[in-house]
C-alpha positions as a Markdown table, in Angstrom:
| # | Residue | x | y | z |
|---|---|---|---|---|
| 1 | Unk | 7.1 | -11.0 | -30.3 |
| 2 | Unk | 10.1 | -10.7 | -27.9 |
| 3 | Unk | 9.5 | -7.0 | -27.4 |
| 4 | Unk | 5.9 | -7.9 | -26.2 |
| 5 | Unk | 7.1 | -10.4 | -23.7 |
| 6 | Unk | 9.6 | -7.9 | -22.5 |
| 7 | Unk | 6.9 | -5.3 | -22.0 |
| 8 | Unk | 4.7 | -7.7 | -20.2 |
| 9 | Unk | 7.7 | -8.7 | -17.9 |
| 10 | Unk | 8.4 | -5.1 | -17.3 |
| 11 | Unk | 4.7 | -4.3 | -16.6 |
| 12 | Unk | 4.7 | -7.1 | -14.1 |
| 13 | Unk | 8.0 | -6.0 | -12.4 |
| 14 | Unk | 6.2 | -2.7 | -11.6 |
| 15 | Unk | 3.1 | -4.4 | -10.5 |
| 16 | Unk | 1.1 | -2.7 | -13.2 |
| 17 | Unk | -2.3 | -3.8 | -14.1 |
| 18 | Unk | -2.6 | -4.9 | -17.6 |
| 19 | Unk | -5.3 | -3.2 | -19.7 |
| 20 | Unk | -5.8 | -4.3 | -23.2 |
| 21 | Unk | -6.1 | -0.6 | -24.5 |
| 22 | Unk | -3.7 | 0.4 | -27.2 |
| 23 | Unk | -2.6 | 3.6 | -25.4 |
| 24 | Unk | -1.6 | 1.7 | -22.2 |
| 25 | Unk | 0.7 | -0.5 | -24.0 |
| 26 | Unk | 2.2 | 2.5 | -26.1 |
| 27 | Unk | 2.9 | 4.4 | -22.7 |
| 28 | Unk | 4.4 | 1.1 | -21.3 |
| 29 | Unk | 6.5 | 0.7 | -24.4 |
| 30 | Unk | 7.9 | 4.3 | -24.1 |
| 31 | Unk | 8.6 | 3.7 | -20.3 |
| 32 | Unk | 10.4 | 0.3 | -20.9 |
| 33 | Unk | 12.6 | 1.9 | -23.7 |
| 34 | Unk | 13.7 | 4.8 | -21.8 |
| 35 | Unk | 14.3 | 2.7 | -18.7 |
| 36 | Unk | 16.3 | 0.3 | -20.9 |
| 37 | Unk | 18.5 | 3.2 | -22.1 |
| 38 | Unk | 19.2 | 4.3 | -18.6 |
| 39 | Unk | 20.3 | 0.6 | -17.7 |
| 40 | Unk | 22.4 | 0.5 | -20.8 |
| 41 | Unk | 24.3 | 3.5 | -19.7 |
| 42 | Unk | 24.8 | 2.3 | -16.1 |
| 43 | Unk | 22.1 | 4.6 | -14.6 |
| 44 | Unk | 19.2 | 3.4 | -12.3 |
| 45 | Unk | 15.8 | 2.7 | -13.6 |
| 46 | Unk | 14.1 | 5.8 | -11.8 |
| 47 | Unk | 12.9 | 8.0 | -14.6 |
| 48 | Unk | 11.9 | 10.8 | -12.5 |
| 49 | Unk | 15.0 | 11.5 | -10.6 |
| 50 | Unk | 16.7 | 14.7 | -11.1 |
| 51 | Unk | 20.1 | 12.9 | -12.1 |
| 52 | Unk | 18.4 | 10.7 | -14.8 |
| 53 | Unk | 16.4 | 13.4 | -16.2 |
| 54 | Unk | 19.6 | 15.4 | -16.6 |
| 55 | Unk | 21.3 | 12.5 | -18.1 |
| 56 | Unk | 18.3 | 11.9 | -20.6 |
| 57 | Unk | 18.1 | 15.6 | -21.7 |
| 58 | Unk | 21.8 | 15.9 | -22.2 |
| 59 | Unk | 21.6 | 12.6 | -24.4 |
| 60 | Unk | 18.6 | 13.4 | -26.1 |
| 61 | Unk | 19.9 | 12.8 | -29.5 |
| 62 | Unk | 21.4 | 9.5 | -28.8 |
| 63 | Unk | 18.1 | 8.5 | -26.9 |
| 64 | Unk | 15.9 | 9.7 | -29.8 |
| 65 | Unk | 18.0 | 7.1 | -32.1 |
| 66 | Unk | 17.7 | 4.4 | -29.4 |
| 67 | Unk | 13.8 | 4.5 | -29.1 |
| 68 | Unk | 11.2 | 3.8 | -31.7 |
| 69 | Unk | 8.5 | 6.2 | -31.2 |
| 70 | Unk | 8.2 | 10.2 | -31.9 |
| 71 | Unk | 10.5 | 12.5 | -30.5 |
| 72 | Unk | 7.4 | 14.7 | -29.6 |
| 73 | Unk | 6.2 | 12.2 | -27.1 |
| 74 | Unk | 9.8 | 11.8 | -25.9 |
| 75 | Unk | 10.4 | 15.3 | -25.2 |
| 76 | Unk | 7.0 | 15.8 | -23.6 |
| 77 | Unk | 7.8 | 12.9 | -21.4 |
| 78 | Unk | 11.2 | 14.2 | -20.1 |
| 79 | Unk | 9.5 | 17.8 | -19.4 |
| 80 | Unk | 10.5 | 18.4 | -15.7 |
| 81 | Unk | 7.1 | 20.4 | -15.0 |
| 82 | Unk | 5.3 | 17.2 | -15.3 |
| 83 | Unk | 7.3 | 15.6 | -12.6 |
| 84 | Unk | 5.8 | 16.2 | -9.0 |
| 85 | Unk | 8.8 | 14.9 | -6.9 |
| 86 | Unk | 11.2 | 17.6 | -8.2 |
| 87 | Unk | 11.8 | 20.9 | -6.4 |
| 88 | Unk | 11.2 | 24.2 | -8.1 |
| 89 | Unk | 14.9 | 24.7 | -8.4 |
| 90 | Unk | 15.6 | 21.3 | -9.8 |
| 91 | Unk | 12.8 | 21.9 | -12.5 |
| 92 | Unk | 14.3 | 25.1 | -13.3 |
| 93 | Unk | 18.0 | 23.6 | -13.6 |
| 94 | Unk | 16.5 | 21.0 | -15.9 |
| 95 | Unk | 14.9 | 23.7 | -18.2 |
| 96 | Unk | 18.5 | 25.3 | -18.3 |
| 97 | Unk | 19.8 | 21.9 | -19.5 |
| 98 | Unk | 17.0 | 21.9 | -22.2 |
| 99 | Unk | 18.1 | 25.4 | -23.2 |
| 100 | Unk | 21.7 | 24.4 | -23.5 |
| 101 | Unk | 20.7 | 21.3 | -25.7 |
| 102 | Unk | 18.5 | 23.5 | -27.7 |
| 103 | Unk | 21.4 | 25.9 | -28.6 |
| 104 | Unk | 23.4 | 23.1 | -30.0 |
| 105 | Unk | 24.1 | 23.8 | -33.8 |
| 106 | Unk | 23.9 | 20.4 | -35.1 |
| 107 | Unk | 20.7 | 19.5 | -33.3 |
| 108 | Unk | 18.1 | 17.4 | -35.3 |
| 109 | Unk | 15.5 | 20.1 | -36.4 |
| 110 | Unk | 12.5 | 18.1 | -35.5 |
| 111 | Unk | 13.9 | 17.5 | -32.0 |
| 112 | Unk | 14.8 | 21.2 | -31.8 |
| 113 | Unk | 11.2 | 22.2 | -32.7 |
| 114 | Unk | 9.9 | 20.0 | -29.8 |
| 115 | Unk | 12.2 | 21.2 | -27.2 |
| 116 | Unk | 11.4 | 24.7 | -28.1 |
| 117 | Unk | 7.6 | 24.0 | -26.9 |
| 118 | Unk | 9.2 | 22.8 | -23.6 |
| 119 | Unk | 11.6 | 25.7 | -23.0 |
| 120 | Unk | 8.9 | 28.5 | -23.4 |
């Protein structure tokens, strides 16, 4: 119940229109959890800034333990190609960050599989 209240407060703070569809709440929940992770680590709530995306990519294993949804959706959510406000160079740089994370020997195999789809 507390989580649902936090989600509604989060939606209201973003001036979102609340629709009762399940997918809307799922996306809102994902957004809320990633923003909470950023705030917990002293970052701004801006999910689509270059600096925050780089931070999230470099801390993907810790972030994947913090959230309660599938890592496939998380990696998809952090794909720089879906962010319109980044330059081509910034997107390329973030893909390079994904490649570095992917090359980690002790990376969770499920996470590694999802990252591979992003760096293709």
